[in-house]
KEMARMI-905435 format. One line per 10 residues: number of its first residue (from 1); their letters; for each residue x, y, z of C-alpha. Coordinates in steps of 0.05 Angstrom, whole numbers, always signed. Example, Ala and Ser with C-alpha at 12.3 -4.5 7.8 and 13.67 -1.06 7.14 Angstrom:
% residues 2
1	AS	+246/-90/+156; +273/-21/+143
END
This chain:
% residues 649
1	MLSWRPSARA	+1276/-606/-1342; +1276/-564/-1281; +1286/-611/-1225; +1321/-604/-1145; +1373/-652/-1126; +1390/-659/-1048; +1466/-662/-1029; +1456/-727/-1033; +1425/-795/-1064; +1403/-863/-1034
11	PELRRPEGIL	+1377/-921/-1076; +1300/-926/-1087; +1266/-950/-1025; +1236/-1015/-1030; +1170/-1021/-1002; +1186/-1086/-947; +1137/-1124/-923; +1135/-1100/-849; +1104/-1091/-788; +1052/-1045/-821
21	EMYMAKRIGR	+1032/-1092/-864; +1028/-1156/-817; +992/-1113/-776; +944/-1098/-834; +945/-1160/-856; +920/-1188/-799; +858/-1134/-789; +838/-1143/-857; +839/-1224/-863; +897/-1227/-910
31	SNGAPETRVP	+951/-1262/-866; +1013/-1278/-907; +1035/-1332/-852; +1075/-1277/-808; +1076/-1285/-738; +1024/-1235/-707; +1055/-1170/-691; +1022/-1112/-660; +1047/-1045/-692; +1080/-995/-646
41	SASFPLRTSL	+1068/-927/-644; +1109/-889/-690; +1178/-852/-650; +1161/-771/-637; +1210/-747/-594; +1186/-666/-594; +1251/-636/-590; +1285/-681/-640; +1238/-688/-689; +1212/-613/-698
51	RKALAEALRG	+1285/-589/-703; +1306/-645/-764; +1238/-617/-790; +1250/-545/-798; +1331/-566/-826; +1294/-604/-876; +1238/-557/-887; +1300/-504/-899; +1332/-542/-944; +1284/-558/-996
61	FLPLQLASLV	+1248/-497/-985; +1248/-468/-1057; +1215/-540/-1097; +1165/-550/-1041; +1145/-474/-1037; +1142/-466/-1118; +1106/-539/-1113; +1054/-512/-1058; +1039/-448/-1097; +1029/-487/-1168
71	LNGATILLAL	+980/-524/-1128; +947/-470/-1100; +948/-429/-1150; +912/-486/-1204; +865/-505/-1148; +840/-432/-1144; +839/-420/-1224; +826/-491/-1251; +795/-544/-1195; +747/-483/-1161
81	PALSALFRLV	+716/-463/-1226; +706/-536/-1248; +673/-554/-1173; +630/-492/-1186; +607/-522/-1252; +591/-586/-1221; +548/-552/-1167; +513/-509/-1221; +496/-583/-1258; +469/-606/-1195
91	LAASGLPRIS	+417/-549/-1186; +406/-551/-1262; +390/-630/-1251; +344/-621/-1187; +312/-552/-1217; +330/-505/-1158; +366/-444/-1153; +401/-464/-1093; +409/-515/-1037; +390/-503/-963
101	DQNLGMVLAH	+375/-528/-902; +309/-532/-927; +312/-571/-989; +368/-621/-987; +320/-674/-985; +293/-654/-1058; +366/-654/-1083; +383/-722/-1061; +316/-751/-1079; +336/-734/-1149
111	PVALLLMILL	+372/-792/-1180; +415/-748/-1225; +428/-692/-1179; +450/-748/-1130; +496/-777/-1169; +526/-701/-1194; +534/-691/-1128; +569/-761/-1104; +617/-738/-1165; +625/-663/-1131
121	VVAALAVVSL	+644/-700/-1074; +690/-744/-1099; +718/-689/-1146; +735/-647/-1082; +768/-701/-1046; +813/-713/-1106; +833/-644/-1112; +847/-632/-1031; +876/-708/-1038; +920/-680/-1096
131	QLVTLIVLVH	+947/-623/-1051; +963/-665/-989; +997/-721/-1032; +1042/-681/-1076; +1070/-649/-1010; +1081/-709/-975; +1117/-750/-1040; +1171/-688/-1038; +1173/-694/-960; +1185/-761/-967
141	RQQCALPLQL	+1234/-762/-1029; +1277/-714/-993; +1274/-751/-931; +1307/-809/-978; +1356/-762/-1012; +1317/-773/-1073; +1318/-723/-1141; +1264/-683/-1139; +1246/-690/-1210; +1180/-685/-1247
151	RPVVEDVTRA	+1176/-748/-1278; +1190/-790/-1214; +1152/-739/-1174; +1093/-749/-1213; +1091/-817/-1219; +1098/-826/-1143; +1037/-782/-1136; +996/-819/-1191; +1003/-886/-1150; +984/-848/-1081
161	IRAVVHYQSP	+927/-821/-1119; +896/-879/-1139; +907/-915/-1079; +855/-849/-1054; +799/-866/-1104; +790/-931/-1082; +722/-969/-1058; +742/-955/-993; +737/-875/-1011; +687/-860/-972
171	LLIVYVLLVM	+725/-868/-906; +764/-810/-941; +712/-769/-958; +691/-762/-884; +760/-750/-849; +784/-703/-915; +717/-655/-926; +692/-661/-847; +741/-692/-798; +796/-650/-813
181	PLGGFGLFST	+764/-586/-826; +714/-580/-768; +778/-601/-732; +816/-538/-758; +870/-581/-800; +839/-563/-871; +860/-490/-874; +915/-523/-923; +870/-523/-987; +821/-471/-1012
191	VTRGIAVPLF	+764/-525/-1017; +766/-544/-943; +789/-471/-917; +705/-448/-919; +687/-513/-876; +669/-503/-811; +608/-503/-761; +564/-454/-782; +580/-390/-724; +503/-392/-715
201	ISGEMLKAPV	+507/-458/-687; +565/-447/-645; +537/-383/-620; +480/-416/-596; +524/-475/-563; +568/-429/-526; +497/-390/-494; +497/-437/-429; +553/-478/-389; +513/-540/-403
211	SAALYGTLLA	+513/-534/-479; +584/-500/-483; +613/-559/-443; +573/-611/-496; +604/-568/-545; +675/-563/-523; +676/-646/-508; +653/-640/-590; +719/-603/-616; +763/-642/-562
221	VLLYVNLRLI	+738/-708/-599; +748/-681/-665; +814/-650/-643; +835/-721/-619; +807/-762/-677; +850/-715/-731; +909/-727/-678; +896/-800/-684; +890/-806/-763; +955/-756/-781
231	FTFPLLVIEG	+990/-813/-808; +930/-831/-857; +959/-800/-923; +1033/-811/-902; +1014/-883/-906; +980/-878/-965; +1042/-842/-1000; +1098/-889/-966; +1064/-957/-963; +1020/-949/-1021
241	ISPGRAVAGS	+960/-986/-988; +889/-984/-977; +849/-927/-947; +819/-976/-892; +892/-999/-880; +919/-926/-872; +870/-905/-828; +875/-967/-786; +949/-961/-797; +957/-891/-766
251	LAATRRQSWR	+912/-907/-706; +966/-956/-690; +1028/-902/-699; +994/-864/-659; +987/-901/-599; +1010/-866/-534; +1041/-809/-583; +985/-759/-594; +1000/-714/-535; +1069/-702/-575
261	IAAAIGIVAA	+1043/-700/-640; +997/-640/-617; +1043/-597/-579; +1085/-610/-642; +1028/-583/-689; +1020/-524/-633; +1086/-500/-627; +1097/-489/-704; +1024/-459/-717; +1048/-412/-658
271	GAGALSTLLT	+1111/-401/-699; +1074/-401/-758; +1023/-337/-726; +1083/-295/-699; +1112/-297/-770; +1049/-276/-799; +1032/-226/-752; +1101/-190/-758; +1089/-193/-835; +1015/-164/-822
281	EAVVFAAALA	+1044/-111/-781; +1099/-90/-830; +1060/-71/-886; +1010/-34/-845; +1063/+6/-822; +1092/+19/-899; +1014/+42/-902; +1008/+84/-845; +1084/+116/-872; +1053/+129/-934
291	DRFAPPLAPA	+990/+158/-905; +1034/+210/-872; +1090/+226/-920; +1058/+212/-989; +988/+206/-985; +980/+208/-1065; +1013/+141/-1059; +990/+108/-1007; +925/+69/-1046; +976/+37/-1084
301	VAAGGYGIAN	+1026/+20/-1019; +967/-8/-985; +947/-51/-1046; +1018/-79/-1049; +1020/-90/-978; +957/-137/-986; +987/-172/-1047; +1051/-179/-1014; +1027/-203/-947; +973/-250/-987
311	VGSAVVLSFA	+1032/-290/-1015; +1070/-290/-944; +1013/-322/-915; +1010/-368/-961; +1093/-379/-960; +1085/-379/-883; +1021/-430/-879; +1051/-483/-931; +1123/-483/-897; +1090/-496/-833
321	LVVILHALTA	+1048/-549/-860; +1120/-587/-888; +1154/-575/-828; +1094/-620/-798; +1097/-668/-854; +1168/-671/-851; +1165/-690/-769; +1114/-741/-787; +1151/-769/-844; +1214/-769/-812
331	AYNNRRAGLP	+1182/-805/-744; +1148/-856/-782; +1205/-878/-834; +1254/-879/-769; +1200/-931/-740; +1198/-975/-809; +1274/-975/-810; +1275/-1000/-738; +1312/-951/-715; +1307/-936/-636
341	DGAPAPAPAA	+1273/-876/-610; +1308/-812/-620; +1360/-847/-655; +1386/-804/-721; +1367/-827/-793; +1415/-865/-827; +1466/-830/-868; +1448/-827/-943; +1490/-858/-993; +1548/-812/-1026
351	PEPHPRGRSG	+1528/-759/-1066; +1516/-777/-1143; +1569/-727/-1186; +1539/-685/-1230; +1564/-622/-1271; +1567/-566/-1215; +1557/-521/-1273; +1493/-557/-1297; +1469/-560/-1219; +1477/-483/-1208
361	RRQAALVALG	+1437/-468/-1274; +1382/-505/-1249; +1389/-477/-1179; +1386/-403/-1210; +1331/-424/-1256; +1281/-454/-1200; +1297/-391/-1155; +1283/-347/-1219; +1212/-387/-1228; +1195/-387/-1158
371	LTVMGATAVQ	+1202/-310/-1157; +1164/-295/-1213; +1103/-343/-1186; +1104/-310/-1129; +1107/-240/-1164; +1047/-256/-1201; +1015/-277/-1146; +1026/-217/-1105; +1006/-173/-1158; +940/-205/-1177
381	SASILPAAGS	+922/-207/-1104; +940/-131/-1104; +893/-121/-1152; +837/-147/-1122; +843/-112/-1052; +769/-135/-1020; +716/-89/-985; +753/-96/-931; +807/-49/-944; +754/-2/-968
391	VPADSGSTKI	+716/+63/-949; +648/+55/-954; +607/+113/-977; +564/+115/-922; +577/+64/-872; +520/+91/-826; +472/+60/-874; +477/-5/-842; +420/-19/-801; +437/-49/-732
401	IAHRGFVGGG	+388/-102/-701; +402/-120/-627; +389/-196/-627; +327/-218/-584; +348/-152/-544; +410/-134/-519; +436/-203/-485; +493/-160/-451; +441/-134/-409; +385/-186/-398
411	VENTIGALEA	+366/-256/-415; +348/-263/-495; +272/-242/-511; +251/-222/-440; +238/-154/-423; +310/-138/-380; +343/-149/-461; +295/-98/-483; +304/-52/-441; +375/-58/-442
421	AARVQPDFVE	+376/-48/-515; +333/+12/-507; +396/+38/-484; +441/+31/-534; +380/+53/-592; +397/+5/-648; +350/+7/-707; +318/-46/-694; +307/-102/-638; +296/-176/-669
431	IDAQETRDGR	+256/-230/-619; +231/-288/-631; +154/-302/-623; +122/-385/-623; +61/-400/-614; +31/-436/-551; -10/-499/-526; -69/-445/-533; -55/-411/-590; -25/-344/-565
441	FILSHDVNLW	+44/-321/-569; +100/-331/-519; +178/-305/-533; +233/-350/-541; +282/-379/-592; +293/-450/-567; +231/-499/-569; +251/-542/-514; +278/-511/-454; +317/-547/-413
451	IVSGLNVNTY	+380/-507/-433; +353/-432/-416; +310/-457/-353; +326/-531/-331; +257/-553/-347; +252/-603/-400; +192/-581/-431; +173/-558/-506; +137/-490/-520; +78/-516/-559
461	ELTLAEAEAI	+67/-566/-491; +55/-505/-447; -4/-449/-444; +15/-383/-449; +2/-366/-373; +51/-429/-357; +102/-405/-404; +103/-334/-369; +111/-371/-295; +185/-397/-323
471	DVRVGGYSDS	+244/-362/-305; +307/-361/-357; +372/-357/-341; +430/-344/-392; +500/-307/-379; +488/-292/-311; +415/-256/-318; +357/-286/-304; +286/-252/-316; +207/-285/-331
481	MVSLIDYVLR	+187/-304/-405; +144/-252/-435; +77/-256/-488; +92/-227/-544; +35/-173/-530; +64/-153/-462; +130/-144/-496; +113/-100/-559; +71/-59/-514; +130/-49/-467
491	AEELGVKLLI	+172/-34/-542; +120/+19/-554; +136/+59/-490; +213/+51/-504; +199/+78/-569; +242/+14/-598; +219/-15/-666; +222/-96/-671; +236/-143/-719; +191/-199/-704
501	ELKLHGHESP	+207/-272/-724; +147/-326/-722; +191/-377/-708; +160/-455/-726; +160/-507/-681; +123/-549/-723; +66/-558/-684; +40/-498/-695; -40/-494/-716; -62/-481/-793
511	QVVDRLLAEL	-80/-404/-774; -16/-382/-739; +0/-327/-784; -75/-299/-767; -68/-314/-697; -5/-270/-697; -31/-212/-738; -95/-224/-691; -55/-206/-632; -14/-151/-661
521	DSIGATGHHI	-75/-116/-691; -114/-119/-623; -60/-72/-592; -55/-39/-654; +24/-47/-667; +24/-89/-732; +41/-34/-779; +90/+0/-729; +150/-65/-732; +182/-109/-792
531	YHSLSSEVVQ	+175/-183/-795; +217/-242/-816; +220/-315/-816; +256/-375/-837; +190/-403/-871; +178/-384/-944; +117/-400/-932; +100/-361/-872; +140/-298/-916; +90/-308/-972
541	ELEEKRPGLR	+29/-314/-929; +37/-252/-892; +61/-215/-952; -18/-235/-987; -51/-220/-929; -14/-148/-907; +15/-130/-970; +37/-58/-934; +80/-103/-881; +155/-104/-889
551	VGYTVAANVG	+173/-177/-893; +242/-207/-892; +262/-273/-911; +320/-309/-871; +354/-363/-894; +408/-408/-848; +447/-449/-891; +446/-434/-970; +498/-445/-1030; +474/-415/-1092
561	TLEGEPGDFL	+431/-359/-1111; +369/-331/-1077; +334/-311/-1140; +251/-323/-1129; +256/-323/-1061; +195/-277/-1027; +212/-217/-981; +223/-143/-986; +299/-160/-962; +337/-226/-941
571	VVEQSFFTEE	+379/-252/-877; +437/-297/-893; +477/-327/-834; +543/-294/-843; +581/-359/-851; +544/-366/-921; +551/-283/-943; +587/-273/-1011; +594/-201/-1043; +568/-234/-1105
581	LAALARGRGK	+500/-247/-1072; +497/-179/-1036; +510/-149/-1108; +449/-199/-1132; +394/-171/-1076; +415/-105/-1094; +397/-107/-1171; +332/-141/-1149; +309/-79/-1108; +325/-121/-1039
591	ELWVWTVNDP	+369/-97/-978; +417/-159/-954; +425/-168/-883; +464/-217/-841; +464/-255/-771; +488/-257/-728; +555/-225/-720; +588/-213/-656; +666/-211/-677; +700/-133/-682
601	DAIRTFLRVP	+738/-153/-749; +672/-191/-777; +637/-123/-760; +682/-79/-794; +684/-123/-859; +608/-120/-863; +608/-47/-847; +654/-43/-902; +625/-72/-956; +568/-48/-929
611	VDGIITDRPD	+526/-94/-918; +444/-60/-910; +439/-90/-833; +474/-127/-783; +441/-172/-732; +484/-171/-672; +493/-193/-596; +536/-137/-588; +501/-77/-622; +543/-36/-588
621	VVQGERKSID	+606/-55/-612; +577/-48/-678; +556/+28/-663; +631/+42/-636; +655/+1/-700; +619/+44/-747; +639/+112/-716; +711/+92/-715; +695/+71/-793; +669/+136/-813
631	DERGSAPGLR	+730/+178/-767; +793/+146/-799; +836/+172/-848; +882/+141/-898; +897/+68/-928; +930/+31/-868; +857/+22/-825; +828/-14/-886; +890/-50/-898; +894/-79/-829
641	DALDELSLL	+820/-98/-841; +829/-126/-902; +886/-168/-876; +847/-191/-811; +791/-227/-859; +850/-260/-895; +888/-285/-841; +880/-361/-827; +926/-365/-775
END
């Protein structure tokens, strides 16, 4: 059996009935008669903790990195397909092709689908917990100078996982699948890495000072909660207690220590980010050299560089996590042993004698196994260099749609933003039309106008004349709200084609589609522009009443396929885009557009796929990036874009 032994060995730790147990017993009403004792915060001297954590992480580098790679590989190859199969069962039980923001209630109302959904969530919790618990077990055993042999490690992990699968598991579900990833602490697992606030929500929150302040406050609260709960899993492993007691114990252990823990995590993350950047620059430099001196070999060099960087970034991320876990576990173990702040940990017992030759062979075998796993992973990654690393046949085929005009030159959905967009010359300008109280149409994305105007009033409460009298202010610009007719007339004067969204606020008349068409018919502009909506009913009605119009169906949040959806083209929020979805849309003869893409790296990625349309607040940037891609030569630029997409730090 392959194993790794530290230089010294200490006796197995017995779990004492210590201060945490007394505190938690009091909290859950199971006091054993011990005197009431408050749990002191875990000692966390910043410099000492990080120095010791780094030393321990380096000492146990091989076994912990091998374990991390194996866990990640098992998650990707086994767990994710199993979770996907469970999700397909949820869809089959509910009779739906996908789950979106519009039909989630239908899924939850179906008993079998709901049961399968609960099973899916519990399975996801188990997968993520297994990854985290295994690393904590290895770290804890290393600090206690216990051998990292397979059987005792599996026994420790099994005990900890039994504590996770508990009637109090909903606490961990909220923590692991929501609080951790939304606070930026879910990068260690492939399962939680993609869980984040959708970019269209964060973008809306950041467009005005008040909402931006609220959003910043929410992120700060999430960060603080994550810091206060950071000892939850170490306590599950070290103490073997229930999730509820672990949560309460973490709150006690982090009392008055949050800033030190945040500083430690920040320092480790900065170091990991620097290493990741150096690795990226090294492989891109190698690809650039190949482009210049050996062009026939350049694609192979780029693919190999991508594989190396893929494995390297995983190792860097895993090592950073191990350093943080060492710091946390050491701090708690010191406090658990009753040591004063900053005191060195007790020296382990004398080394257990064992044959040197046998130990050396095990160490060599471990090194060989680790290198083999890393090499195989790198080769596999190199073989699937993503679209971000390719040069599209025609990136100019991607349409550029200015989101609500050009907000870099005026307030969204106003004449000022339209005129600014006309100077940039996108393919389309996207606008939002809402029905007013008197059955006319005003341009506005927000139903309530407080954020953009300071007035706590809804569009459906206003007549068109009342709405046009309101001034809106966003991004340092101000303008008046404008009617749909006036906006369309000005767009036709400027030669700008529009993507018109009929935005529903829930108070529109049953004839809202007829009224929209009649209003545009009155100025002879209906057939000059294209349309889209978040409502499949609106899309179907537009198609039925005006078969000649080009109409798209927009999806805010979507998991699953888009089979059977109406529309000539599909518009998905960028967070939910997949290349499989793009291939499916093209197979059905439909274009796939993404919204709202503002980050230059993301813009380059979507241009390289290429998607059929990019809705953006920055049409000028999309134009510049499109020209840059069309003008580039060699493999290095595409490799850099692929690595930017890969980057996690």
